[in-house]
C-alpha positions in Angstrom: 14.3 63.7 50.4 13.7 66.3 47.7 12.7 63.6 45.3 10.1 62.2 47.7 8.6 65.7 48.3 8.5 66.3 44.5 6.8 62.9 43.9 4.2 63.6 46.6 3.5 67.0 45.0 3.0 65.4 41.6 0.7 62.7 43.0 -1.4 65.2 45.0 -1.5 67.7 42.1 -2.6 64.9 39.7 -5.4 63.8 42.1 -6.6 67.3 42.5 -6.6 67.8 38.8 -8.5 64.5 38.2 -11.2 65.5 40.7 -11.6 68.9 39.1 -12.0 67.4 35.6 -14.5 64.9 36.9 -16.5 67.6 38.7 -16.4 69.8 35.5 -17.7 66.9 33.4 -20.5 66.2 35.9 -21.5 69.9 35.9 -21.4 70.0 32.1 -23.8 67.0 31.9 -26.1 68.6 34.5 -26.2 71.9 32.5 -26.8 70.0 29.2 -29.8 68.2 30.8 -31.2 71.4 32.2 -31.1 73.2 28.9 -32.2 70.3 26.8 -29.0 70.2 24.7 -28.5 66.5 25.5 -32.1 65.6 24.4 -31.7 67.7 21.2 -28.4 66.0 20.4 -29.9 62.5 20.8 -33.0 63.5 18.7 -30.8 64.9 15.9 -28.7 61.7 15.9 -31.8 59.5 15.6 -33.2 61.7 12.8 -30.0 61.5 10.8 -29.8 57.7 11.3 -33.4 57.1 10.2 -33.5 59.5 7.3 -35.2 57.5 4.6 -34.7 57.8 0.9 -37.4 59.7 -0.9 -39.5 58.3 -3.7 -38.1 60.7 -6.1 -34.5 59.8 -5.2 -35.4 56.1 -5.4 -36.8 56.6 -8.9 -33.6 58.5 -9.9 -31.3 55.8 -8.6 -33.2 53.0 -10.5 -33.9 55.2 -13.5 -37.6 54.7 -13.6 -40.6 57.0 -13.8 -43.9 57.1 -11.9 -45.6 55.2 -14.7 -43.2 52.3 -14.7 -44.7 48.9 -13.9 -43.4 47.0 -10.8 -42.1 44.2 -13.0 -39.9 46.7 -14.9 -38.7 48.1 -11.6 -37.6 44.6 -10.5 -35.8 44.1 -13.8 -33.9 47.4 -13.4 -33.1 46.5 -9.8 -31.8 43.1 -10.7 -29.6 44.5 -13.5 -28.2 47.3 -11.4 -27.8 45.1 -8.3 -26.0 42.3 -10.1 -23.7 44.6 -12.1 -22.6 46.4 -8.9 -22.2 43.0 -7.2 -19.7 41.9 -9.8 -17.6 45.0 -10.5 -19.2 48.0 -8.9 -19.2 49.5 -5.4 -20.9 48.3 -2.3 -22.2 51.8 -1.7 -24.0 52.0 -5.1 -25.3 48.5 -4.6 -26.8 49.5 -1.2 -28.3 52.6 -2.7 -30.0 50.4 -5.4 -31.3 48.1 -2.7 -32.7 51.0 -0.6 -34.3 52.5 -3.7 -36.1 49.2 -4.4 -37.2 49.0 -0.8 -38.6 52.5 -0.9 -40.5 51.9 -4.2 -41.7 48.6 -2.9 -43.3 50.4 0.0 -44.9 52.9 -2.4 -46.3 50.2 -4.6 -47.6 48.2 -1.6 -49.6 51.3 -0.6 -51.0 51.6 -4.1 -51.9 47.9 -4.0 -50.1 47.1 -7.3 -46.9 45.5 -5.9 -46.5 41.7 -6.3 -43.8 40.1 -4.2 -43.1 37.5 -6.8 -39.3 37.9 -6.8 -36.9 38.5 -3.9 -33.3 39.8 -4.6 -30.5 37.2 -4.7 -28.5 36.9 -1.5 -25.2 36.4 -3.3 
C-alpha cells in the first residue's frame, strides 16, 4: 500500500513538474518575441552564415595584388587548389576556392574577367 502511494506521488509530481517546465518555456518564448531577442538572434545567425570573404582577404589567400591579371590569378588558384587536393587540408582548399570566387566577382564587375577555365571537380 505504501509503495502504491509513493508511486502515485512520483507520477503526480512528475506531471506537475513537466507542466511547469512547459509553461516556463512558453513564457520564455513569448518574452523573447516581445523584446525582439528572438529576431535579433535569427538575424545574427544569418549574418554570421553569410559573411563573405573580403577582396583583400581573397588576395592574401591567393597571394596576388590588385594589378594581377585574371589569367595569373587562375594559375595561382589552380596551383594552390591542386596542391591542397593532393596533400593539403580541405579547409585551406575551400579558402582558396572562396578566394577565387570573390575575385571572380570583382573582376566581373570590372569587366576584365574571362570565364575561360573552370576549376577541376576532382
